[in-house]
Residue frames as a rotation matrix with the C-alpha (Angstrom) as fourth column:
MET 1
0.694 -0.696 0.182 -2.08
0.450 0.617 0.645 105.92
-0.561 -0.366 0.742 96.54
ASP 2
0.804 -0.509 -0.308 1.33
-0.593 -0.638 -0.492 107.06
0.054 0.578 -0.814 95.31
ALA 3
0.349 -0.744 -0.570 4.89
-0.305 0.485 -0.820 105.84
0.886 0.460 -0.058 94.81
THR 4
-0.673 -0.628 0.391 5.53
-0.568 0.100 -0.817 105.59
0.473 -0.772 -0.424 98.54
THR 5
0.121 0.790 0.601 2.34
-0.942 0.282 -0.181 103.65
-0.312 -0.544 0.779 99.22
PRO 6
-0.853 -0.448 0.268 2.87
-0.366 0.879 0.306 99.90
-0.373 0.163 -0.913 99.26
PRO 7
-0.586 0.641 -0.496 0.48
-0.434 0.270 0.860 97.67
0.685 0.719 0.120 97.34
PRO 8
0.356 0.805 0.474 -2.53
-0.896 0.151 0.418 96.02
0.265 -0.574 0.775 98.89
ALA 9
-0.283 -0.397 0.873 -1.94
-0.688 0.718 0.104 92.91
-0.669 -0.571 -0.477 100.96
GLY 10
0.180 0.318 0.931 -1.79
0.193 0.917 -0.350 89.85
-0.965 0.243 0.103 98.78
ALA 11
0.725 0.012 -0.688 -0.73
-0.623 -0.414 -0.664 91.64
-0.293 0.910 -0.293 95.60
ALA 12
0.881 -0.301 0.364 1.00
0.338 0.940 -0.041 88.80
-0.330 0.160 0.930 93.76
TRP 13
0.608 -0.667 0.432 3.61
0.391 -0.222 -0.893 91.00
0.691 0.712 0.126 92.08
TYR 14
0.557 -0.374 0.742 4.79
-0.659 -0.742 0.121 92.57
0.506 -0.556 -0.660 95.34
ARG 15
-0.032 -0.706 -0.708 7.86
0.129 0.699 -0.703 90.90
0.991 -0.114 0.069 96.77
GLN 16
0.868 0.369 0.332 7.58
-0.289 -0.169 0.942 90.11
0.403 -0.914 -0.040 100.45
ALA 17
0.144 -0.901 -0.410 11.32
0.521 0.421 -0.743 89.59
0.841 -0.106 0.530 100.92
PRO 18
0.578 0.027 -0.815 12.39
0.798 -0.224 0.559 90.49
-0.168 -0.974 -0.151 104.45
VAL 19
0.882 -0.287 0.374 13.84
-0.161 -0.929 -0.333 93.97
0.443 0.234 -0.866 104.84
ARG 20
0.561 -0.802 -0.206 17.59
0.698 0.323 0.639 93.56
-0.446 -0.502 0.741 105.20
LEU 21
0.955 -0.262 -0.137 19.64
-0.294 -0.887 -0.355 96.69
-0.029 0.380 -0.925 104.76
ARG 22
0.467 -0.882 0.070 23.22
0.882 0.458 -0.107 96.48
0.063 0.112 0.992 103.58
PRO 23
0.147 -0.501 -0.853 25.90
0.290 -0.803 0.521 99.10
-0.946 -0.324 0.027 104.24
TYR 24
0.737 0.090 -0.670 26.56
-0.517 -0.563 -0.645 101.37
-0.435 0.822 -0.369 101.27
ASP 25
0.343 -0.592 0.730 28.43
0.574 0.747 0.336 99.41
-0.744 0.304 0.595 98.62
PRO 26
-0.069 -0.422 -0.904 30.76
-0.418 -0.811 0.410 101.45
-0.906 0.406 -0.120 96.39
ASP 27
-0.908 -0.218 0.357 30.07
0.184 0.558 0.809 98.88
-0.375 0.801 -0.467 93.64
TRP 28
-0.003 0.997 0.071 26.41
0.605 0.058 -0.794 99.97
-0.796 0.041 -0.604 93.37
PRO 29
0.322 0.136 -0.937 27.16
-0.496 -0.819 -0.289 102.83
-0.807 0.558 -0.196 90.92
ALA 30
-0.699 -0.619 -0.359 29.11
-0.646 0.329 0.689 100.41
-0.308 0.713 -0.629 88.72
ARG 31
-0.700 0.538 0.470 26.21
0.502 0.838 -0.211 97.93
-0.507 0.088 -0.857 88.80
TYR 32
0.351 0.812 -0.467 23.91
0.185 -0.549 -0.815 100.78
-0.918 0.200 -0.343 87.75
ALA 33
-0.029 -0.435 -0.900 26.28
-0.760 -0.575 0.303 101.89
-0.650 0.692 -0.314 84.96
GLU 34
-0.929 -0.320 0.188 26.49
-0.159 0.801 0.576 98.36
-0.335 0.505 -0.795 83.57
GLU 35
-0.334 0.889 0.314 22.72
0.744 0.454 -0.491 97.95
-0.579 0.069 -0.813 83.57
ALA 36
0.323 0.429 -0.844 22.19
-0.101 -0.871 -0.481 101.46
-0.941 0.240 -0.238 82.16
GLU 37
-0.537 -0.589 -0.603 24.44
-0.690 -0.104 0.716 100.61
-0.485 0.801 -0.351 79.22
LEU 38
-0.887 0.288 0.361 22.42
0.385 0.893 0.232 97.44
-0.255 0.345 -0.903 78.56
LEU 39
0.060 0.977 -0.205 19.19
0.643 -0.195 -0.740 99.47
-0.763 -0.088 -0.640 78.74
ARG 40
0.043 -0.116 -0.992 20.53
-0.502 -0.861 0.079 102.18
-0.864 0.495 -0.096 76.40
HIS 41
-0.879 -0.421 -0.223 21.46
-0.413 0.439 0.798 99.50
-0.238 0.794 -0.560 73.87
THR 42
-0.728 0.639 0.250 18.17
0.625 0.768 -0.142 97.62
-0.283 0.053 -0.958 74.27
LEU 43
0.268 0.923 -0.277 15.94
0.755 -0.380 -0.535 100.71
-0.599 -0.066 -0.798 74.16
ARG 44
-0.771 -0.579 -0.264 17.86
0.288 -0.687 0.667 102.77
-0.567 0.439 0.697 71.62
GLY 45
-0.812 0.478 0.335 15.43
0.171 -0.355 0.919 105.09
0.558 0.804 0.206 69.93
SER 46
0.233 0.956 -0.178 12.91
0.470 0.049 0.881 104.88
0.851 -0.289 -0.438 72.79
LEU 47
0.323 -0.204 -0.924 14.97
0.942 -0.026 0.335 106.13
-0.092 -0.979 0.184 75.72
ILE 48
0.715 -0.039 0.698 15.33
0.157 -0.964 -0.214 109.87
0.681 0.263 -0.683 76.38
ALA 49
-0.048 -0.698 0.714 17.18
-0.781 -0.420 -0.463 109.75
0.623 -0.580 -0.525 79.71
ILE 50
0.528 0.127 -0.840 18.24
0.321 0.886 0.336 107.31
0.786 -0.447 0.427 82.39
GLU 51
0.007 -0.457 0.890 19.20
-0.728 -0.612 -0.309 107.91
0.685 -0.646 -0.337 86.03
HIS 52
-0.464 -0.196 -0.864 20.33
0.487 0.758 -0.434 105.93
0.740 -0.622 -0.257 89.09
VAL 53
-0.071 0.534 0.843 17.83
-0.635 -0.676 0.374 106.69
0.769 -0.508 0.387 91.87
GLY 54
0.800 0.451 -0.395 16.84
0.023 0.635 0.772 105.30
0.599 -0.627 0.498 95.23
SER 55
0.893 -0.388 0.226 19.06
-0.311 -0.170 0.935 104.63
-0.324 -0.906 -0.273 98.23
THR 56
0.465 -0.772 0.432 21.76
0.716 0.616 0.330 102.79
-0.521 0.156 0.839 96.26
ALA 57
0.350 -0.285 0.892 22.36
0.716 -0.533 -0.451 106.09
0.604 0.797 0.018 94.42
VAL 58
0.775 -0.034 0.631 23.22
-0.349 -0.855 0.383 107.97
0.527 -0.517 -0.675 97.61
PRO 59
-0.157 -0.926 -0.343 26.77
0.012 0.345 -0.939 107.56
0.988 -0.151 -0.043 98.95
ASP 60
-0.902 -0.376 0.210 26.98
-0.231 0.011 -0.973 106.38
0.363 -0.927 -0.097 102.57
LEU 61
-0.126 0.924 0.361 23.32
-0.988 -0.085 -0.125 105.35
-0.085 -0.373 0.924 102.74
ALA 62
-0.835 -0.058 0.547 22.52
-0.132 0.987 -0.097 101.77
-0.534 -0.153 -0.832 103.69
ALA 63
-0.161 0.783 -0.600 19.96
-0.981 -0.193 0.011 100.15
-0.107 0.591 0.800 101.41
LYS 64
0.543 0.290 0.789 18.29
-0.019 0.943 -0.333 97.01
-0.840 0.166 0.517 100.28
PRO 65
-0.459 -0.884 -0.091 20.73
-0.112 -0.043 0.993 95.89
-0.881 0.466 -0.079 97.57
VAL 66
0.190 0.600 0.777 18.35
0.862 0.276 -0.424 96.60
-0.469 0.750 -0.465 94.70
ILE 67
-0.839 -0.521 -0.155 19.46
0.360 -0.747 0.559 99.05
-0.407 0.413 0.815 92.01
ASP 68
0.299 0.944 -0.140 16.64
0.563 -0.293 -0.773 101.48
-0.770 0.152 -0.619 91.23
ILE 69
-0.819 -0.512 0.257 16.75
0.478 -0.363 0.800 102.89
-0.316 0.778 0.542 87.72
LEU 70
0.191 0.837 -0.513 14.60
0.158 -0.542 -0.825 105.71
-0.969 0.077 -0.236 86.37
ALA 71
-0.753 -0.391 0.530 14.15
0.544 0.083 0.835 105.69
-0.371 0.917 0.150 82.60
ALA 72
-0.135 0.691 -0.711 12.33
-0.253 -0.717 -0.649 108.30
-0.958 0.092 0.271 80.53
VAL 73
-0.479 0.140 0.867 10.45
0.827 0.403 0.392 107.61
-0.295 0.904 -0.309 77.33
PRO 74
-0.939 0.073 0.337 8.96
0.108 -0.865 0.489 110.33
0.327 0.496 0.804 75.08
SER 75
-0.262 0.921 0.287 5.39
-0.917 -0.331 0.225 109.42
0.302 -0.204 0.931 76.07
LEU 76
-0.572 0.123 0.811 3.66
-0.425 0.801 -0.421 106.64
-0.701 -0.586 -0.406 77.96
ASP 77
0.585 0.762 -0.278 1.58
-0.617 0.196 -0.762 106.19
-0.527 0.617 0.585 74.80
GLU 78
0.366 -0.558 -0.745 4.73
-0.747 0.300 -0.593 104.70
0.554 0.773 -0.307 73.27
PHE 79
-0.073 -0.422 0.904 5.37
-0.947 0.314 0.070 102.49
-0.313 -0.851 -0.423 76.30
PRO 80
0.766 0.419 0.488 4.05
-0.328 0.907 -0.264 99.20
-0.553 0.042 0.832 74.82
ALA 81
0.810 -0.485 -0.331 6.98
-0.273 0.188 -0.944 99.17
0.520 0.854 0.020 72.38
VAL 82
-0.109 -0.933 0.344 9.51
-0.844 -0.096 -0.528 98.75
0.525 -0.348 -0.777 75.23
ILE 83
0.512 0.381 0.770 7.88
-0.798 0.543 0.262 95.79
-0.319 -0.749 0.582 76.98
ALA 84
0.997 -0.082 -0.001 9.16
0.075 0.919 -0.387 92.97
0.032 0.386 0.922 74.75
PRO 85
0.321 -0.944 0.073 12.75
-0.088 -0.107 -0.990 94.30
0.943 0.312 -0.117 74.48
LEU 86
-0.114 -0.348 0.931 12.93
-0.935 -0.280 -0.219 94.64
0.336 -0.895 -0.294 78.28
GLU 87
0.734 0.404 0.546 11.51
-0.566 0.808 0.162 91.17
-0.376 -0.428 0.822 78.81
GLY 88
0.865 -0.431 -0.258 14.21
0.039 0.569 -0.821 89.94
0.501 0.700 0.509 76.43
ILE 89
-0.186 -0.967 0.173 16.90
-0.190 -0.138 -0.972 91.09
0.964 -0.213 -0.158 78.89
GLY 90
-0.601 -0.110 -0.791 15.24
0.544 0.669 -0.506 89.61
0.585 -0.735 -0.343 81.96
TYR 91
-0.926 0.323 0.198 12.85
-0.376 -0.721 -0.582 92.30
-0.045 -0.613 0.789 83.15
VAL 92
-0.563 0.821 -0.094 9.33
0.814 0.570 0.113 91.39
0.146 -0.013 -0.989 84.27
TYR 93
-0.703 0.414 0.579 6.66
-0.207 -0.897 0.390 94.01
0.681 0.154 0.716 83.68
THR 94
-0.697 0.487 -0.527 4.32
0.711 0.375 -0.594 94.47
-0.092 -0.789 -0.608 86.64
PRO 95
-0.542 0.524 0.657 1.29
0.191 -0.685 0.703 96.41
0.819 0.507 0.271 85.37
GLU 96
0.376 0.704 -0.603 -0.35
0.750 0.151 0.644 95.94
0.544 -0.694 -0.472 88.75
SER 97
-0.305 -0.600 -0.740 2.15
0.914 -0.401 -0.051 98.40
-0.266 -0.692 0.671 90.19
GLU 98
-0.734 0.079 0.674 0.51
0.327 -0.829 0.453 101.21
0.595 0.553 0.583 88.24
ALA 99
0.296 0.922 -0.250 -2.29
0.687 -0.024 0.726 101.22
0.664 -0.387 -0.640 90.82
ASP 100
0.353 -0.178 -0.919 -0.13
0.844 -0.363 0.395 103.20
-0.404 -0.915 0.022 93.25
ASP 101
-0.071 -0.319 -0.945 1.09
-0.152 -0.933 0.326 105.72
-0.986 0.166 0.018 90.64
PRO 102
0.617 0.444 0.650 -0.30
0.492 0.427 -0.759 105.70
-0.614 0.788 0.045 87.09
SER 103
0.863 -0.326 -0.386 2.45
-0.484 -0.752 -0.448 108.04
-0.144 0.573 -0.806 85.85
ARG 104
-0.246 -0.969 -0.024 5.06
-0.948 0.236 0.213 105.29
-0.200 0.075 -0.977 85.88
ARG 105
0.784 0.311 -0.538 5.53
-0.424 0.900 -0.098 101.70
0.454 0.305 0.838 84.76
VAL 106
0.212 -0.703 0.679 7.59
-0.911 0.109 0.397 99.25
-0.353 -0.703 -0.618 86.77
PHE 107
0.593 -0.197 -0.781 9.74
-0.285 0.855 -0.433 96.30
0.753 0.479 0.451 85.80
ARG 108
0.589 -0.453 0.669 11.62
-0.675 0.180 0.716 94.02
-0.445 -0.873 -0.200 88.14
LYS 109
0.462 -0.531 -0.710 14.68
-0.468 0.534 -0.704 91.92
0.753 0.657 -0.002 87.39
GLY 110
-0.457 -0.731 0.507 16.32
-0.856 0.205 -0.475 89.19
0.244 -0.651 -0.719 89.40
PRO 111
-0.990 -0.029 -0.137 15.61
0.004 0.972 -0.233 85.95
0.140 -0.231 -0.963 91.20
GLN 112
-0.263 0.964 -0.040 12.02
-0.293 -0.040 0.955 84.74
0.919 0.263 0.293 91.24
ASP 113
-0.340 0.088 -0.936 12.28
0.787 0.572 -0.232 83.43
0.515 -0.816 -0.263 94.83
PRO 114
0.469 0.641 0.608 9.94
0.252 -0.757 0.603 85.75
0.847 -0.129 -0.516 96.81
ALA 115
0.885 -0.185 -0.427 12.24
0.420 -0.076 0.904 85.62
-0.200 -0.980 0.010 99.84
THR 116
-0.134 -0.985 0.111 15.15
0.890 -0.070 0.450 87.02
-0.435 0.159 0.886 97.82
PHE 117
0.074 0.088 -0.993 15.79
-0.088 -0.992 -0.095 90.58
-0.993 0.095 -0.065 96.76
ARG 118
0.894 0.105 0.435 15.40
0.436 0.007 -0.900 91.46
-0.097 0.994 -0.040 93.12
THR 119
-0.143 -0.990 -0.010 18.55
0.940 -0.139 0.312 92.87
-0.310 0.035 0.950 91.56
HIS 120
-0.983 -0.167 0.075 16.98
0.183 -0.895 0.408 95.83
0.000 0.415 0.910 89.75
HIS 121
0.099 0.987 -0.126 13.80
0.714 -0.158 -0.682 97.88
-0.694 -0.022 -0.720 89.71
LEU 122
-0.871 -0.308 0.382 13.19
0.491 -0.548 0.677 99.86
0.001 0.778 0.629 86.54
HIS 123
0.005 0.839 -0.544 10.78
0.499 -0.474 -0.725 102.78
-0.866 -0.268 -0.421 86.75
VAL 124
-0.709 -0.166 0.685 9.68
0.702 -0.255 0.665 104.03
0.064 0.953 0.297 83.30
THR 125
0.214 0.747 -0.630 8.02
0.656 -0.587 -0.473 107.42
-0.724 -0.312 -0.616 83.06
GLU 126
0.677 0.036 0.735 7.87
0.624 -0.556 -0.548 110.57
0.389 0.830 -0.399 80.97
HIS 127
-0.404 -0.910 -0.086 10.90
0.868 -0.352 -0.350 112.86
0.288 -0.217 0.933 81.18
GLY 128
-0.890 -0.063 0.452 10.22
-0.019 -0.984 -0.175 115.93
0.456 -0.164 0.874 83.29
GLY 129
0.131 0.988 -0.086 6.92
0.011 0.085 0.996 114.64
0.991 -0.132 0.000 84.66
ARG 130
0.502 0.144 0.853 6.10
-0.769 -0.378 0.516 114.83
0.397 -0.914 -0.080 88.37
TYR 131
0.985 -0.142 0.101 7.30
0.077 0.876 0.475 111.28
-0.156 -0.460 0.874 89.07
TRP 132
0.395 -0.885 0.246 10.61
0.680 0.102 -0.726 111.98
0.618 0.454 0.642 87.29
ARG 133
0.077 -0.353 0.932 11.08
-0.274 -0.907 -0.321 115.25
0.959 -0.231 -0.167 89.20
ARG 134
0.795 0.292 0.532 10.23
-0.576 0.085 0.813 113.68
0.192 -0.953 0.235 92.58
LEU 135
0.896 -0.444 -0.028 12.75
0.436 0.864 0.252 110.85
-0.087 -0.238 0.967 92.33
ILE 136
0.152 -0.871 0.467 15.55
0.650 -0.267 -0.711 113.04
0.744 0.412 0.526 91.00
ALA 137
0.226 -0.021 0.974 14.90
-0.436 -0.896 0.082 115.80
0.871 -0.443 -0.212 93.57
PHE 138
0.954 0.146 0.263 14.87
-0.301 0.410 0.861 113.30
0.018 -0.900 0.435 96.46
ARG 139
0.646 -0.763 0.018 18.15
0.760 0.641 -0.107 111.71
0.070 0.082 0.994 95.33
ASP 140
0.033 -0.679 0.733 19.86
0.473 -0.636 -0.610 115.04
0.881 0.367 0.300 94.64
HIS 141
0.556 0.209 0.805 18.76
-0.532 -0.654 0.538 116.50
0.638 -0.727 -0.253 97.96
LEU 142
0.977 -0.187 0.106 20.17
0.032 0.615 0.788 113.57
-0.213 -0.766 0.606 99.89
ARG 143
0.448 -0.859 0.247 23.42
0.833 0.302 -0.463 113.67
0.324 0.413 0.851 97.92
SER 144
-0.207 -0.551 0.808 23.96
0.277 -0.825 -0.492 117.28
0.938 0.122 0.324 98.99
HIS 145
0.205 0.333 0.920 22.61
-0.775 -0.520 0.360 117.18
0.598 -0.787 0.151 102.58
PRO 146
-0.525 -0.520 -0.673 24.57
-0.088 0.820 -0.565 114.72
0.846 -0.238 -0.477 104.75
GLU 147
-0.859 0.259 0.441 22.47
-0.481 -0.114 -0.870 115.61
-0.175 -0.959 0.222 107.80
ASP 148
0.188 0.974 -0.123 19.36
-0.957 0.153 -0.246 114.33
-0.221 0.164 0.961 106.01
VAL 149
0.062 -0.268 -0.961 21.23
-0.465 0.845 -0.265 111.20
0.883 0.463 -0.072 104.89
ALA 150
-0.898 -0.439 -0.022 22.08
-0.163 0.381 -0.910 110.53
0.408 -0.814 -0.414 108.55
ALA 151
-0.493 0.792 0.359 18.45
-0.734 -0.158 -0.660 111.08
-0.466 -0.590 0.659 109.59
TYR 152
0.375 0.635 -0.676 17.15
-0.900 0.424 -0.101 108.85
0.222 0.646 0.730 106.80
LEU 153
-0.336 -0.602 -0.725 19.68
-0.321 0.796 -0.512 106.15
0.885 0.061 -0.461 107.65
ALA 154
-0.948 0.001 0.319 18.61
-0.315 0.163 -0.935 106.17
-0.053 -0.987 -0.154 111.31
LEU 155
-0.054 0.998 0.016 14.95
-0.904 -0.042 -0.426 105.98
-0.425 -0.037 0.905 110.30
LYS 156
0.316 0.158 -0.935 15.56
-0.751 0.644 -0.145 103.12
0.580 0.748 0.323 107.86
GLN 157
-0.661 -0.635 -0.400 17.63
-0.234 0.681 -0.694 101.14
0.713 -0.365 -0.599 110.36
GLY 158
-0.787 0.429 0.444 14.98
-0.495 -0.007 -0.869 101.53
-0.370 -0.903 0.218 113.05
LEU 159
0.230 0.929 -0.288 12.17
-0.933 0.126 -0.338 100.55
-0.278 0.347 0.896 110.72
ALA 160
0.052 -0.285 -0.957 14.14
-0.604 0.754 -0.258 97.58
0.795 0.592 -0.133 109.37
ALA 161
-0.913 -0.408 0.025 14.76
-0.247 0.501 -0.830 96.37
0.326 -0.763 -0.558 112.92
ARG 162
-0.584 0.754 0.301 11.06
-0.484 -0.027 -0.875 96.68
-0.651 -0.657 0.380 113.83
HIS 163
0.453 0.883 -0.123 9.47
-0.537 0.161 -0.828 95.63
-0.711 0.441 0.547 110.55
ALA 164
-0.602 -0.781 -0.165 11.93
-0.625 0.333 0.706 93.28
-0.497 0.528 -0.689 108.82
GLY 165
-0.790 0.323 0.522 9.12
0.414 0.908 0.066 90.84
-0.452 0.268 -0.851 108.10
ASP 166
0.325 0.945 0.018 6.71
0.742 -0.243 -0.625 93.49
-0.586 0.217 -0.780 106.82
PRO 167
-0.652 -0.700 0.292 8.24
0.722 -0.457 0.520 95.33
-0.231 0.550 0.803 103.84
ALA 168
-0.037 0.710 0.704 4.97
0.683 -0.496 0.536 97.13
0.729 0.500 -0.467 103.10
ARG 169
0.851 0.336 -0.403 4.94
0.523 -0.494 0.694 98.68
0.034 -0.802 -0.597 106.56
TYR 170
-0.054 -0.955 -0.293 8.66
0.758 -0.230 0.610 99.52
-0.650 -0.189 0.736 106.30
THR 171
-0.649 -0.156 0.744 7.91
0.708 -0.481 0.517 101.45
0.277 0.863 0.422 103.10
ARG 172
0.327 0.895 0.302 4.74
0.628 -0.445 0.638 103.07
0.706 -0.019 -0.708 104.43
GLU 173
0.755 -0.004 -0.656 6.46
0.610 -0.365 0.704 104.36
-0.242 -0.931 -0.273 107.57
LYS 174
-0.435 -0.899 -0.040 9.15
0.775 -0.397 0.492 106.11
-0.458 0.183 0.870 105.51
ARG 175
0.073 0.565 0.822 6.50
0.943 -0.307 0.127 108.15
0.325 0.766 -0.555 103.68
ASP 176
0.909 0.318 -0.271 6.46
0.398 -0.856 0.331 111.23
-0.126 -0.409 -0.904 105.94
PHE 177
0.147 -0.935 -0.322 10.24
0.217 -0.288 0.933 111.55
-0.965 -0.207 0.161 105.81
VAL 178
-0.481 -0.305 0.822 10.24
0.829 0.146 0.540 111.21
-0.284 0.941 0.183 102.02
ARG 179
0.440 0.739 0.510 7.51
0.833 -0.548 0.075 113.84
0.335 0.392 -0.857 101.69
GLU 180
0.800 -0.197 -0.567 9.45
0.232 -0.770 0.595 116.23
-0.553 -0.607 -0.570 103.93
ILE 181
-0.305 -0.950 0.062 12.59
0.367 -0.057 0.929 115.85
-0.879 0.306 0.366 101.80
GLU 182
-0.270 0.295 0.917 10.51
0.956 -0.034 0.292 116.40
0.117 0.955 -0.273 98.65
ARG 183
0.811 0.579 -0.086 9.12
0.584 -0.793 0.172 119.57
0.031 -0.190 -0.981 100.24
LYS 184
0.411 -0.753 -0.514 12.62
0.121 -0.513 0.850 120.77
-0.904 -0.411 -0.120 101.08
ALA 185
-0.560 -0.665 0.494 13.66
0.515 0.188 0.836 119.99
-0.649 0.723 0.238 97.51
GLY 186
-0.692 0.299 -0.658 10.84
-0.479 -0.871 0.108 122.12
-0.541 0.389 0.746 96.13
ILE 187
-0.854 0.474 -0.215 8.47
0.113 0.573 0.812 119.40
0.508 0.669 -0.543 94.94
PRO 188
-0.479 0.728 0.490 4.92
-0.860 -0.500 -0.098 120.42
0.174 -0.468 0.866 95.85
ALA 189
-0.696 0.327 0.639 2.65
-0.150 0.804 -0.575 117.88
-0.702 -0.496 -0.511 97.56
GLY 190
0.310 0.918 -0.247 0.10
-0.605 -0.010 -0.796 116.08
-0.734 0.396 0.552 95.47
């Protein structure tokens, strides 16, 4: 399994909120910047880099209104030191999510109602590692290739229309497109 593979059915930590895309919101970068500042303050001394990733980081791309944040720590060996500070600002650590990619740790923030979108997903990894490179390359490729943004938007809209009630399938069926963009961006498979 990898970062584009949804969790097994019944995984308690996985939110089964219906897939509802929103048109690109120009406030998403500001929401990221505000949260990034809070994270920099909270994790001072542990944080090497922080980036806005995912669909909300790509202008003109519709998305689920969840701000994806990629944060780098010096080493995952030092990861336990960030759990309590992040929980103190409302993040919930989901160690179960490591099953689909052991090179990252995931926190979620926002309403606990499973039918409601979270507000933020925080992906913690090592700076420069494969997971870091994949997410940055995917975002940067889309930011500079409007034709691929249009293709991704059409794919997401079609999948959301067909699989609104099955977020795991929505995610799974985007996998080939994501892998193709990663290939174009120079990230080798694997």
